[in-house]
N, C-alpha and C positions, 0 to 999 in steps of 0.2 A: 409347743416350744418350736422355735425356728430350727431348721436343719442347716448344716453347713456342708459345703462342697470342699472336701480336703484337697482336691487336686489343684486348687488355685491358691493354696496357702503359700505365702512367701517364705523363703528360707532365711532371708535377712530383712527383718521388718524395718529397721531404722534407716538403711541407706539404699536409695535407688540409684543405679548406675546411670552414667550418661550425663552427669552434670557438666556445665561448661567449664573448660580448662583453657589455659593460654595456648594458642597455636602459633606456629611460625608464619610470618608474613613474607611472601615471595618478594625478592628484591628485583627491581627493574634493572634490566641489563644495559640500558643506555642506548646511544646512537649506534645502529648497526652499519652505518656507512663508513667510508674511509678506507685506508689501507688494510690489508689482511692482518698485518702485524698489530695495528692498533685495535682492530676488531678482536683479535685473539687475546690481547692483553686486557681489553675491556671485559671480555667474557670471563677470563680467569679471575679478575678482580671481583666481578659481580658474583661469580660462583663461590668465591671465598667468603664474601660478605654474607651471602645467603646461607652458606654452611655454618658460619659463626652465629648468625641469627637463629638458625635452627637449633644449634647446640645450646645457646643461651635459653631458648624457649623450653627445650627438653629438660635442662637443669632446673629451670623455674617450675616446670610442671611436676617434676619429681619432688621438689621442695614442697609444693602445695599438696601433693599426695600424702606427704608425711603428716600433715595436719589432720588427715582423715583416719589416722591410725592410733588415736588415743584409746586407752583401755581403762583409764581411771579419770573421772572428771567430776569436779565440784562446780556447780553453776548456781549463781544467785541472780535471777531475773530482777530487774529494778536496781541493779548495782548493790553496793554495800548497804544501802538503806532498804533493800528489798526484804519482804516479809517471808519469803520462801527460799529454802535451801534444797537443791536437788543434788544427790550424790549418785553417780553412775559407775558401775563396773561392767565392762564389756568383755565377755569371754569368747570362746570359739563356738562355731556352729550355730550362731543366732541366739546365744544365751546372753541376756542383759539383766543385771540387777539394778533396780532403781529404788531409792528411798527419798521420799518427799516430806520435808518437815516445814509446816506452815504455822506461823504465829497467829493464834486466835484468842484475842483478849488476854486472859491470864494463863493460857496454856499453849503448848505446842502440839499440834495434831500431826501425827506421823503415819504415813502410808507406805508400805513396801510392796513393790511389784517385781516379779521374776519372770521375764520373758524366756520361754523354754523352746529352743530350736526354731523360733519364729512361728511356732504352731499353737502355742498355748501360753497363757499368762496366769501365774499364781499370785494371789493378793492377800496380804496380811495387814491388819489394822483398820479394816473397813471393807466396804463393797464398792464396786464400780457402779456408777449411776446407770439405771436401766435406759437403754436407747442411746447411751453415750459412753459405752464401755471402753472405747478406744481413745477417748479425749486426752487422757493423761499421757498415754504412750505417744500419740501423735504430737501433742504439744512439746513434750520433752525431746522427741526425735527431731522436730523442726528447729527447736532452739539450739540443740547441739549442732546440727548441720549449719545453721546460720553463723554460730560462733566459729566453727571450723573454717567456713568459707571466708569470713572476714579476717581471721588471723592469717589465712593463706594469702590473702591479698595484701595484708600489711607486711607480712614476712614471707615472700614467695620462695625464699631459699630454705625454708623449713624452720622448725623450732630451734635448732642449734644456732641460727643466725640472730636470735634475740640475745643481745649482749648488754649487760648492765640494766639500768633503769631507763628504758627507751620509750619515747613518745610515739603514739600511733596517729597517723594522719593520712587518710586515703580519701580521694575524691573520684567518683566515676560518673561521667555524664552520658554515656551511651549504652553500656551493657547492663541488663537487668540481672537480678539474682533469682535463680530458680532452685528450689529445694523440694524434697518430698520423701514421705514414708510410704509404706504400702497402702495406708489408709487416708493420707492427706497430702495436700500440695501447698507450697508457699511460693509467692511471687512478689518481688519488690521492684518497682519501676525505677528507672533512672530519672533524674540524677539522685545519687545517694552518696553518703559520706560516713566515715567513722573516725572518731577522735578519742584518744585515751592514752593508756600506757600499758606496757608489758614488762615483766621482770623475770629473769631466769632464777628459779628456786633451787634447782639441782639438775643433774643430767637427765634430759628427757622430761623435765617438769617446768612449766611456765605459768606464772600468775598473770592475770589480766584484769583490766577494768576499763571499759569503754562505752561510748554512746554512739548508737547507730541511728542516723537520720536518713529518711527516705521520702520520695515524692508522694503526694496524695494521688489516689486513684482518680482517673478522669471524671467518672460519674460522681464521686464524692466531692471533687473539686468544684464541679458545677453547682452542686447543692450548697457548698460553702459560700460560693459567690452570691447566691440568691439570699442567703441569710447573713451575708457580710461577715462571716466568721472564718478565720484562717488559723488553724491549729497545727503546730509543727508535729510531724510524726517522728517520734523518737522511741527507741528501745535501749535500755541500759542493761549491761551484763557485767558481772564480776565473778571471778572464780579461778580455778586451777585446772590446767590441761596437763595430762601426764601420760607418757608412754612407758609403762613398766615392763622391763625385760621378762619378768615373770607374770604372764597373763593371768587374770583372775580365773579361778577354777571352782566350779560349783559341784560339790561332792554328791554322789548318788545317795549318800546316807542322810542328807539334809532332811529333817522331819517336816512334813507339810500338814501336820495335824492342826486344825483350826484355820487353814488357808482356804480361800475360795478359788476354785479353778475355773478358768474360761478357755474354751477352744476358739481359735481364730480361723476365719474363712469367709467365703461368700455365702450369703443367705440364699437358699434355693427357692424359697417360696415368696420372694419379692417380685413385683412386676418389673423392677429394674434391678439387676444384680448389684448388691451392695456388700462391701466388706464390713464384717462386724465380729462380735464375740458373743458367745452364749455360755451360760453356766453348764458345768458338767459334773460328773461324780467326783468325790474326793479321793485322795491318794495318801498313803501313809508317808511315803518318802519321794524325793525328787527322782530317784531311780525308778520307782514304780510308774511315775508319770511318763518318764522318758520311754520306758518299755511299751507303755500303752500307745504312745504317739508313733512308735516304730511300726505298729501293726496297721496304721492307717495306710490306705492306698497311695 
């Protein structure tokens, strides 16, 4: 069995800090020549413009930051026609509850994951595929971050700025989108765009439905030219973003009988350090698992 190094386990699996945010652009001060009075007035005017620009940028940045604070999210990749519904509840200290419901012929296959402190994941309704135990966590985490980023670009003043049944229309020609979890990264080259709509459902609760279009990777673009095939890269998402004043709380008494438990960390016996998950012993309750994780270095 692979061994894990607990010292490199992330405390927050879903969100990697340092994503690009809007920053203020310095304002050129103009001609420095001329009379002292004119120079002083020009300086004051430029300083005022720069200050206003910085304040606007700070307000916009704060508004975008609000989109990263959801604690209850429903996400349907593929839009309303998508075959999978993902429900997320994000608690404190790296706890995330995820339920994935996928239509499969005549039934709905449900899989529930509980990320505990960013150090372990408990699974009910099935097992994680060997060698790809983190695929679901990474996919859901990247999808959530992409939706948050795009909503932040569409409504930089925050969720409260969504008034009525509003259209989403954003185009970006220069800046890429970079997202990432502890185990995976996502990168979308410019130009990209997003079109759709958003609707306020209640205080701190917004419904959305949009299509995200992005540029083909250069290597893939060359291959497409050789085969004379050009396919538009599009991702559709529909769902509900919510910031509940009462954050989700996962009680220590939650029974884990029948759940499969995996520990997260870097595999020590790989030639190249690789973040992964390995099965571990079972625990009766969530509290038992939490106490066991606290004993790790």
